[in-house]
C-alpha positions as CSV (number, residue, x, y, z in Angstrom):
1,M,112.1,102.3,39.8
2,P,113.8,105.2,38.0
3,A,117.6,105.0,38.2
4,F,117.8,108.5,39.7
5,R,115.5,107.5,42.6
6,K,117.5,104.3,43.1
7,L,120.7,106.3,43.4
8,L,119.1,108.7,45.9
9,I,117.8,105.9,48.0
10,A,121.1,104.0,47.9
11,T,123.0,107.2,48.9
12,A,120.6,107.9,51.8
13,L,120.8,104.4,53.1
14,A,124.5,104.0,52.6
15,L,125.7,107.1,54.4
16,P,124.2,106.2,57.8
17,M,125.9,102.8,57.9
18,A,129.2,104.4,59.0
19,F,127.5,106.3,61.7
20,L,125.0,103.9,63.2
21,P,125.9,104.8,66.8
22,L,125.3,108.5,66.2
23,V,122.0,110.4,66.3
24,Q,122.3,111.1,62.6
25,A,121.6,107.4,62.0
26,H,118.1,107.9,63.3
27,A,117.5,111.3,61.8
28,M,118.9,110.6,58.3
29,P,116.1,111.0,55.7
30,V,115.5,108.4,53.0
31,V,114.3,109.6,49.6
32,I,111.1,107.7,48.9
33,S,109.6,109.3,45.9
34,V,109.8,112.3,43.5
35,G,106.7,114.4,43.0
36,F,104.3,112.0,44.8
37,A,103.1,113.3,48.1
38,P,101.9,111.0,50.9
39,P,98.1,110.7,51.3
40,A,96.1,112.6,53.9
41,L,96.1,111.2,57.4
42,P,93.0,109.0,58.0
43,V,90.7,109.7,60.9
44,Y,90.5,107.1,63.7
45,V,89.7,106.5,67.3
46,Q,92.5,105.9,69.7
47,P,92.4,102.4,71.3
48,Y,92.2,102.3,75.1
49,C,95.6,102.5,76.8
50,P,96.4,98.8,77.6
51,G,98.3,99.3,80.8
52,D,100.7,101.4,82.9
53,G,103.9,102.6,81.2
54,Y,102.6,102.4,77.6
55,I,103.2,105.5,75.4
56,W,101.1,106.3,72.3
57,T,102.9,106.2,68.9
58,P,100.7,107.6,66.1
59,G,100.1,105.9,62.8
60,Y,101.9,107.2,59.7
61,W,102.2,106.5,55.9
62,A,105.4,104.6,55.0
63,Y,106.5,103.6,51.5
64,G,107.4,100.4,49.8
65,D,108.6,100.0,46.2
66,E,106.1,97.1,45.5
67,G,102.9,98.6,46.9
68,G,103.7,102.3,47.2
69,Y,102.3,104.1,50.3
70,Y,101.0,102.0,53.1
71,W,99.5,102.8,56.5
72,V,101.3,101.7,59.7
73,P,98.7,101.7,62.4
74,G,99.1,103.8,65.5
75,V,99.8,101.6,68.6
76,W,100.7,101.7,72.3
77,V,104.2,100.6,73.1
78,I,106.6,100.5,76.1
79,A,109.5,103.0,75.9
80,P,112.9,101.3,75.6
81,Q,113.9,103.0,78.9
82,P,112.3,105.3,81.5
83,G,112.5,109.0,80.6
84,Y,112.3,108.5,76.9
85,L,109.6,109.9,74.6
86,W,108.7,109.2,71.0
87,T,109.3,111.6,68.1
88,P,107.0,110.5,65.2
89,A,108.1,109.9,61.7
90,Y,107.2,112.5,59.1
91,W,107.6,113.4,55.4
92,G,109.3,116.5,54.2
93,W,109.5,118.2,50.8
94,E,113.2,118.9,50.2
95,G,115.0,119.6,47.0
96,G,112.2,118.6,44.7
97,H,111.3,115.3,46.3
98,Y,109.8,113.9,49.4
99,L,112.1,112.6,52.2
100,F,111.0,110.2,54.9
101,H,112.3,111.0,58.4
102,G,112.0,108.0,60.7
103,G,110.7,108.2,64.2
104,Y,113.0,107.8,67.2
105,W,113.1,107.7,71.1
106,G,114.8,110.5,73.0
107,E,114.6,112.4,76.3
108,H,112.8,115.2,74.4
109,V,110.4,115.2,71.5
110,G,112.1,116.5,68.4
111,F,110.8,118.0,65.1
112,Y,108.2,116.0,63.3
113,G,107.2,118.5,60.6
114,G,104.4,120.2,62.5
115,I,102.1,117.3,61.4
116,N,99.0,117.0,63.5
117,Y,98.8,113.3,64.4
118,G,96.4,113.9,67.2
119,F,96.3,112.3,70.7
120,G,98.8,114.7,72.1
121,Y,100.9,115.1,68.9
122,G,99.4,118.4,67.7
123,G,102.4,119.4,65.6
124,F,104.8,120.4,68.3
125,G,106.0,118.2,71.2
126,F,103.8,115.7,73.0
127,E,101.1,116.5,75.4
128,G,99.7,113.1,76.1
129,G,101.9,112.5,79.1
130,E,105.2,113.0,80.9
131,W,107.8,111.3,83.0
132,R,108.0,112.0,86.7
133,G,110.6,110.3,88.8
134,G,110.9,107.3,86.5
135,H,107.1,106.9,86.2
136,F,104.9,107.9,83.3
137,F,101.9,110.1,84.0
138,Y,99.0,110.5,81.5
139,N,97.2,113.6,80.5
140,S,93.6,112.5,80.8
141,A,92.5,115.4,78.5
142,V,94.2,113.5,75.6
143,V,94.6,109.8,76.5
144,R,91.7,107.4,76.3
145,F,91.2,105.0,79.2
146,G,88.9,102.0,79.6
147,G,88.7,98.3,78.9
148,G,89.8,97.4,82.4
149,F,92.8,99.7,82.9
150,H,92.3,102.9,84.8
151,A,95.5,104.8,85.6
152,S,95.8,106.6,88.9
153,N,98.9,108.5,87.7
154,V,97.0,111.1,85.7
155,Y,96.7,114.8,85.3
156,V,94.6,117.2,83.2
157,R,96.2,119.8,80.9
158,N,94.8,121.6,77.8
159,V,96.8,120.9,74.7
160,T,97.9,123.1,71.8
161,V,97.5,122.2,68.1
162,V,100.0,123.7,65.7
163,N,97.9,123.0,62.6
164,H,94.4,121.9,61.8
165,T,94.7,119.8,58.7
166,T,95.2,116.2,57.7
167,V,98.2,116.9,55.5
168,A,100.9,114.3,56.1
169,F,104.0,116.2,54.9
170,N,106.0,119.3,55.7
171,G,106.9,122.0,53.2
172,G,106.3,122.3,49.5
173,P,103.0,122.9,47.7
174,G,100.1,122.1,49.9
175,G,102.4,121.0,52.8
176,V,102.4,122.1,56.4
177,Q,104.5,125.3,56.5
178,Y,106.1,124.9,59.9
179,H,109.8,125.3,60.8
180,A,111.6,123.6,63.7
181,R,111.7,125.6,67.0
182,P,114.9,125.9,69.0
183,E,113.8,123.2,71.4
184,E,113.2,120.8,68.6
185,M,116.5,121.6,67.0
186,A,118.2,120.9,70.3
187,A,116.4,117.6,70.7
188,A,117.8,116.5,67.3
189,H,121.3,116.6,68.8
190,E,120.5,114.5,71.9
191,N,121.2,110.7,72.2
192,H,118.5,108.8,70.3
193,I,117.3,105.2,70.3
194,Q,116.0,103.6,67.2
195,P,112.5,102.1,67.0
196,T,112.3,99.0,69.1
197,G,112.3,95.5,67.5
198,E,108.6,95.4,68.2
199,Q,108.0,98.6,66.3
200,M,110.1,97.5,63.3
201,S,108.2,94.2,63.2
202,H,105.0,96.2,63.3
203,E,105.9,98.2,60.3
204,H,107.0,95.1,58.3
205,V,103.6,93.4,59.0
206,A,101.8,96.6,57.8
207,A,104.0,96.6,54.6
208,A,103.1,93.0,53.8
209,N,99.3,93.6,54.2
210,P,97.7,94.7,50.9
211,E,94.8,96.1,52.7
212,Q,97.1,98.7,54.3
213,R,98.2,100.0,51.0
214,F,96.8,103.2,49.6
215,N,96.5,101.7,46.1
216,T,94.0,99.3,47.7
217,N,92.3,101.2,50.4
218,H,92.3,104.6,48.8
219,G,93.0,106.3,52.1
220,R,90.9,104.0,54.3
221,P,93.2,101.3,55.7
222,A,91.8,98.1,57.0
223,V,93.4,98.8,60.4
224,T,94.1,102.4,61.4
225,A,95.1,101.8,65.0
226,A,95.6,98.9,67.5
227,A,96.0,98.6,71.2
228,T,99.5,97.0,70.7
229,P,101.6,95.7,67.8
230,G,100.6,92.2,68.8
231,A,96.9,93.0,68.5
232,F,97.4,94.1,64.9
233,H,99.6,91.1,64.1
234,A,97.0,88.7,65.4
235,N,94.3,90.2,63.3
236,P,95.7,92.3,60.3
237,A,92.3,92.4,58.6
238,G,90.7,94.5,61.4
239,G,87.8,96.0,59.6
240,G,89.0,99.6,59.6
241,R,88.3,100.3,63.2
242,P,91.0,100.5,65.9
243,M,91.7,97.1,67.3
244,G,92.0,95.9,70.8
245,A,90.1,97.4,73.8
246,A,88.8,100.3,71.7
247,N,86.8,98.3,69.3
248,G,83.2,99.3,69.3
249,A,83.9,102.5,71.1
250,H,82.7,105.8,69.7
251,P,84.9,108.0,71.7
252,M,87.7,110.0,70.6
253,P,88.5,110.3,67.1
254,T,91.4,112.3,67.2
255,N,93.1,112.3,64.4
256,A,91.3,113.8,62.3
257,P,91.6,114.3,63.7
258,A,90.6,116.4,64.0
259,N,92.2,116.9,61.2
260,R,89.6,116.4,59.5
261,A,87.5,118.7,60.9
262,Q,88.3,117.9,63.4
263,P,91.6,119.0,63.9
264,A,90.7,120.5,67.0
265,M,89.7,117.2,68.0
266,Q,93.1,116.1,68.4
267,N,93.5,118.1,71.4
268,R,90.1,118.8,72.3
269,P,89.4,116.7,69.4
270,Q,88.3,113.8,71.2
271,P,85.5,115.5,72.9
272,Q,84.6,117.4,69.9
273,A,84.7,114.3,67.8
274,Q,82.2,112.7,70.0
275,Q,79.9,115.6,69.7
276,A,80.4,115.9,66.0
277,H,79.8,112.4,65.0
278,P,77.2,111.2,67.4
279,Q,75.0,114.3,67.7
280,P,74.5,114.8,64.0
281,Q,73.5,111.2,63.4
282,A,71.4,110.8,66.4
283,A,69.7,114.2,66.1
284,P,68.4,113.7,62.7
285,R,67.1,110.2,63.3
286,P,65.1,111.0,66.3
287,A,63.5,113.9,64.7
288,P,62.0,111.9,61.9
289,Q,60.8,109.2,64.2
290,S,59.2,111.8,66.5
291,H,57.3,113.5,63.7
292,P,55.6,110.4,62.5
293,A,54.4,109.7,65.9
294,P,52.7,113.0,66.3
295,Q,51.2,112.7,62.9
296,T,49.6,109.4,63.6
297,Q,48.2,110.8,66.8
298,S,46.9,114.0,65.2
299,R,45.5,112.2,62.2
300,P,42.6,110.8,64.0
301,A,41.6,114.2,65.2
302,P,41.7,115.7,61.8
303,Q,39.8,112.8,60.3
304,A,37.1,113.4,62.8
305,S,37.0,117.1,62.2
306,R,37.6,116.8,58.5
307,P,34.2,115.3,57.9
308,A,32.7,118.4,59.4
309,P,34.7,120.7,57.2
310,Q,34.0,118.6,54.2
311,A,30.4,118.7,54.9
312,Q,30.6,122.5,55.2
313,S,32.6,122.7,52.0
314,H,30.1,120.6,50.1
315,P,27.3,122.7,51.3
316,Q,28.9,125.8,50.2
317,P,28.6,124.8,46.6
318,A,25.1,123.9,47.4
319,S,24.6,127.4,48.9
320,R,25.8,128.9,45.7
321,P,22.7,127.8,44.0
322,A,20.9,129.7,46.7
323,P,22.0,132.9,45.1
324,Q,20.8,131.6,41.8
325,E,17.4,131.0,43.4
326,E,17.5,134.6,44.5
327,K,18.1,135.6,40.9
328,K,15.0,133.6,40.0
329,H,13.1,135.7,42.5
């Protein structure tokens, strides 16, 4: 690691130590690399919500000195206390290098770079659910239910996407050009709670898995999302699909979300994703199958009729000699 980068990392990590109880301890950026942007966000399907009280935390690219960028799967987790929401981690281009801003819990969702993580995190705030009287209510327009759990504390509300790209960093060349709103700036000064022990363990497991590293998966992690951190830890090999109750489901690919063409999927992404992926694949396949059938049915008819035309066509050459006979006459 270049000495300059070591110094930057050491400085970024050392300063917060004296202020651990403060909000800055959670918001303090850590210099990860210089001139090497994080990869685009992968597209994936959100696993079913495992139970009441779980809040979705989107996947993100983290960085390790040994393996470089690695993907931390999106998972459902329980908030550290009622009334708290998750502000996702994000990368920002500042002063000629990329800074990693870790996620945190707070009463309001703060700034996360305008990154479109999908599933309610469209670039600003969180529209996947809200707290009401100490109980969490889910926005069924965004959250995916199934696999045995069907929440009754739900509502429906359209969501807003700030950007429609898979870009994973804010600012700089090619980055999301979005600045914090007053509400987000205010949230940065509220009391924050660091990621839970379960979340930290989840990130460490991802870091130790070579299949999650960009250098190995080239942007297609072995596991993009899991029902819970435990589900990922139990099967870190995952096969690229979301793990847990969502396995085998075609439903809402939001991330890409839409991003991916899908950006709109993140909000409406889910429904759009279903239409985009399934329809194209299904439509073409049936068409070819249906054509052959009609061809086989029609072939008999033509075969029967073809003889007649063939006979007519052969006779025609025979009739041409007729004019020759006329010439003889």
